[in-house]
C-alpha positions in Angstrom: 7.3 2.1 23.8 7.5 0.0 20.4 6.0 -3.7 20.9 8.5 -6.4 19.7 7.2 -10.0 19.1 8.8 -13.1 18.5 6.7 -14.6 15.6 9.1 -17.8 15.1 12.5 -18.8 15.7 15.0 -15.9 14.7 11.9 -13.8 13.1 10.3 -10.9 14.9 7.8 -8.2 14.2 8.4 -4.7 15.3 5.2 -2.2 15.9 6.9 0.8 14.2 5.1 3.7 15.1 3.6 6.1 12.7 2.9 9.4 14.2 -0.5 11.4 13.6 -1.6 8.8 10.9 -4.7 6.7 11.6 -2.7 3.4 10.6 -1.0 4.0 14.1 1.8 1.8 13.0 3.6 -0.5 10.8 4.3 -4.3 11.1 8.8 -4.1 10.2 9.6 -7.6 10.4 13.3 -8.8 11.0 14.9 -12.2 10.2 17.6 -13.0 12.7 20.8 -14.4 11.2 24.4 -13.8 10.3 23.4 -11.2 7.7 19.9 -10.0 9.2 17.0 -9.4 7.0 14.5 -6.3 7.9 11.3 -6.3 6.0 9.8 -2.8 5.6 10.8 0.5 7.9 8.2 3.5 8.8 8.2 7.1 8.0 11.3 9.2 7.7 11.0 10.9 11.2 13.4 11.5 14.0 10.8 9.6 16.4 10.5 6.6 13.9 14.2 6.4 13.9 14.9 6.4 17.5 12.3 3.7 18.4 12.9 1.8 15.1 16.8 1.1 16.6 15.8 0.6 20.2 13.7 -2.2 19.1 16.6 -3.7 17.0 19.0 -3.4 19.7 16.5 -5.4 21.9 16.3 -8.1 19.2 20.3 -8.0 19.2 20.6 -6.7 15.4 22.8 -4.2 14.1 20.9 -1.8 11.6 24.2 -0.9 9.9 24.8 -4.7 8.9 21.3 -5.8 8.0 19.9 -5.9 4.3 16.2 -4.1 3.8 13.6 -5.6 1.6 10.8 -3.0 0.9 7.4 -4.6 0.1 6.5 -1.4 -1.9 6.9 2.5 -2.2 4.7 3.7 0.0 6.1 6.2 2.6 5.2 4.2 5.8 7.0 1.4 4.6 10.2 2.7 2.6 10.4 6.1 4.1 12.9 5.5 7.3 15.2 3.5 5.0 17.0 6.1 3.7 18.1 7.1 7.2 19.2 3.0 7.7 21.1 2.0 4.7 22.5 3.2 1.3 20.7 0.5 -0.6 16.9 -1.5 -0.4 15.5 -4.6 -2.2 12.5 -3.5 -4.0 10.6 -4.6 -7.3 12.1 -2.8 -10.2 8.1 -1.2 -11.3 8.1 0.3 -7.4 11.6 1.7 -7.2 11.5 3.4 -10.5 8.5 5.0 -9.2 9.6 5.5 -5.9 12.9 7.1 -8.0 10.7 9.7 -9.8 8.8 10.4 -6.4 11.6 11.3 -4.6 13.5 13.3 -7.4 10.5 14.9 -9.2 7.8 16.8 -7.7 6.2 17.3 -11.2 4.8 13.7 -10.8 2.9 14.6 -8.2 1.3 17.4 -9.6 0.3 15.5 -12.7 -1.5 13.3 -10.4 -3.1 16.2 -8.6 -4.2 17.5 -11.7 -6.1 14.1 -13.1 -7.8 14.4 -9.4 -8.8 17.7 -10.4 -10.4 16.8 -13.5 -12.3 14.1 -11.6 -14.0 16.5 -9.2 -11.5 17.0 -6.2 -11.6 20.6 -5.3 -8.8 22.9 -6.4 -8.6 24.3 -2.9 -8.0 20.7 -1.5 -5.7 19.6 -4.4 -3.4 22.3 -3.3 -3.1 21.0 0.2 -2.3 17.7 -1.0 1.6 18.9 -1.5 2.1 19.5 1.8 -0.1 16.7 3.5 0.6 13.8 1.2 3.4 11.2 3.1 4.8 10.3 0.3 6.0 13.7 -0.4 6.7 14.3 3.4 7.9 11.4 4.7 10.4 9.4 1.9 14.1 9.7 2.1 16.4 9.1 -1.0 18.0 5.8 -1.2 19.6 3.6 -4.1 17.6 0.4 -5.1 18.6 -3.3 -5.5 15.9 -4.6 -7.9 14.3 -8.1 -7.0 12.5 -10.3 -10.1 9.2 -12.0 -9.5 9.9 -15.4 -8.4 13.6 -14.6 -7.1 14.8 -16.4 -4.1 16.3 -14.3 -0.9 18.0 -16.7 1.5 18.5 -15.7 5.4 19.1 -18.0 8.0 16.7 -20.8 8.2 14.5 -18.6 5.7 14.1 -19.1 2.1 11.7 -16.5 0.6 10.2 -16.4 -2.7 9.7 -12.6 -4.2 6.2 -12.9 -5.5 4.8 -9.8 -7.6 1.4 -8.8 -6.3 0.6 -5.6 -8.3 -2.6 -3.1 -7.1 -2.1 -1.8 -3.8 1.1 -0.1 -5.7 2.0 -1.2 -9.6 5.4 -3.3 -8.0 4.0 -4.5 -4.7 6.1 -7.5 -3.6 5.3 -10.1 -1.0 7.8 -12.8 0.5 6.9 -16.6 0.7 8.5 -19.2 2.6 7.3 -22.2 0.6 8.9 -24.7 3.6 7.7 -22.9 6.4 4.3 -21.7 4.9 4.8 -18.2 5.6 3.7 -15.3 4.0 5.1 -11.7 4.4 2.2 -9.7 2.6 2.5 -6.3 3.2 -0.2 -4.4 2.3 -1.5 -6.9 0.0 -3.6 -8.6 2.0 -4.7 -7.1 5.4 -7.1 -8.7 8.2 -8.3 -5.7 10.1 -8.6 -3.4 7.3 -8.8 -3.4 3.5 -5.9 -2.4 1.6 -6.1 1.0 -0.3 -6.6 0.2 -4.5 -6.1 3.9 -6.1 -5.6 5.4 -9.4 -2.3 4.6 -10.8 -1.3 6.1 -14.2 -1.2 3.6 -17.2 -2.6 0.9 -14.7 -5.9 -1.0 -14.1 -5.5 -1.0 -10.5 -8.2 -3.1 -9.2 -7.9 -5.5 -11.9 -4.1 -6.4 -11.1 -5.3 -6.4 -7.2 -7.9 -8.8 -7.8 -5.8 -11.1 -10.3 -3.1 -10.8 -7.7 -5.2 -12.2 -5.0 -5.7 -15.3 -6.8 -2.0 -15.7 -7.5 -1.8 -15.6 -3.9 -4.7 -18.1 -2.8 -3.0 -21.0 -4.9 -0.2 -20.7 -2.3 0.4 -23.3 0.6 0.2 -20.9 3.5 -0.2 -21.1 7.4 1.2 -18.0 8.5 0.5 -14.5 7.0 2.6 -11.6 8.0 0.6 -8.5 6.8 2.0 -4.9 6.9 -0.5 -3.6 9.3 -2.7 -4.8 12.5 -3.4 -7.8 13.3 -1.4 -11.2 11.7 -3.8 -13.7 12.7 -6.2 -15.1 10.4 -7.2 -17.6 7.4 -5.6 -16.0 4.6 -7.8 -17.6 2.1 -11.1 -16.6 4.1 -9.5 -13.0 4.0 -8.9 -13.1 0.1 -12.6 -13.9 -0.2 -13.9 -11.4 2.3 -11.7 -8.6 0.4 -12.9 -10.0 -3.0 -16.9 -9.2 -1.8 -15.7 -5.9 -0.6 -14.7 -4.8 -4.0 -17.8 -6.2 -5.5 -19.9 -4.3 -3.0 -18.6 -1.3 -3.7 -18.9 -1.7 -7.5 -22.3 -2.2 -6.9 -22.4 0.8 -4.7 -20.6 3.0 -7.7 -23.2 1.5 -10.0 -25.9 2.5 -8.0 -24.6 6.1 -7.7 -24.8 6.3 -11.4 -28.8 5.2 -11.8 -29.5 8.8 -11.2 -27.3 10.3 -13.9 -23.6 11.2 -15.0 -21.6 12.2 -12.2 -17.8 12.9 -11.4 -15.8 10.5 -9.2 -15.9 13.1 -6.7 -19.9 13.1 -6.6 -20.0 9.5 -6.6 -17.6 8.7 -3.8 -20.0 10.0 -1.2 -22.3 7.2 -2.2 -20.0 4.7 -1.2 -19.2 3.1 2.0 -15.9 3.7 3.7 -14.3 2.4 6.4 -13.8 5.6 8.1 -15.1 7.1 12.1 -16.5 10.0 10.3 -20.3 10.5 9.9 -20.4 13.3 7.7 -18.6 13.4 4.1 -17.5 17.0 5.0 -15.7 16.0 8.4 -13.5 13.8 6.4 -9.5 15.0 6.5 -8.4 16.6 3.0 -6.0 13.6 2.8 -8.4 10.8 3.7 -10.5 12.5 0.7 -7.6 12.0 -1.4 -7.5 8.3 -0.8 -11.2 8.0 -1.2 -11.1 9.9 -5.0 -8.2 7.7 -6.3 -10.3 4.2 -4.9 -13.3 5.8 -6.3 -11.5 6.2 -9.9 -10.0 2.5 -9.4 -13.2 1.1 -9.4 -14.7 3.4 -12.3 -11.8 2.4 -14.6 -12.9 -1.3 -13.7 -16.4 -1.1 -14.7 -15.4 1.1 -17.6 -13.1 -1.7 -19.2 -16.1 -3.9 -18.6 -18.3 -1.9 -20.5 -20.4 -1.3 -17.7 -20.1 2.0 -17.6 -18.7 4.9 -20.1 -16.4 8.0 -19.5 -16.5 11.5 -21.2 -14.5 14.7 -20.5 -17.0 17.9 -20.6 -15.4 21.2 -19.8 -12.5 19.8 -18.4 -14.2 17.4 -16.1 -14.2 13.7 -16.2 -18.0 12.3 -16.3 -18.9 8.6 -16.0 -22.5 7.3 -16.7 -24.1 3.9 -17.3 -23.8 2.0 -20.4 
């Protein structure tokens, strides 16, 4: 049975399941009003759909009459939306990327080729197309673009959209200044750290750290994240996340003290929040996220001129400057 919590008056959290995924569930939020607002959904799977509808009935909300705001393009937040509605609110940056992902598999092949250049074995790369959630669990939907600082009004809630790139290029939080509540999506999580991965043409880690600073300035008493627990001090958590990435950057630098390496060769030297003791035991899809995050940290260090990057025989190598 899906867990439903009443967080505040007319505000509910649904733990919508994510089958066969280590995250286990996504936090979907519902504001109950004459025109309800649903924030984030789940995978496009029958079990997710049925459980989500059952939870909405428990709250007393008709999914056909609701508006939908999606914090970012990942399938565990956007995937189910196409079954529930014709149009969702989302940032223009992420909606453009999502449309390409849904309509054109060649975009994924380009990213996979770049990861292979960074050392991902070809045999692992070939499995990604059939394993990646963004390919398996998205559904087609139209987008209504939301601008940074735009306000959405639902019942007694006045929600300001706050653009927080990093986890995805167009990730957005929703902030109610009067109630001091923020729906943080996957920008800030309390029990795990958000995956900050490679995005073509973006400086993901640098953008993410700046977005943390942006949220730090806000007056917040209640943080409602996209996964796991929603009880904690957000400013303390921002500090912890920054320390986490500082440690990871140090690990990357230490790995390169022994000489030039690819991202794939560096990745096992970094501390990952996984239950596996051996690198070889980690599933392919988890290694995909790991190498993406490793590349993002390497990009950050390269921009700071702490490391250098060069291509040798079709592979990208990094070394200390």
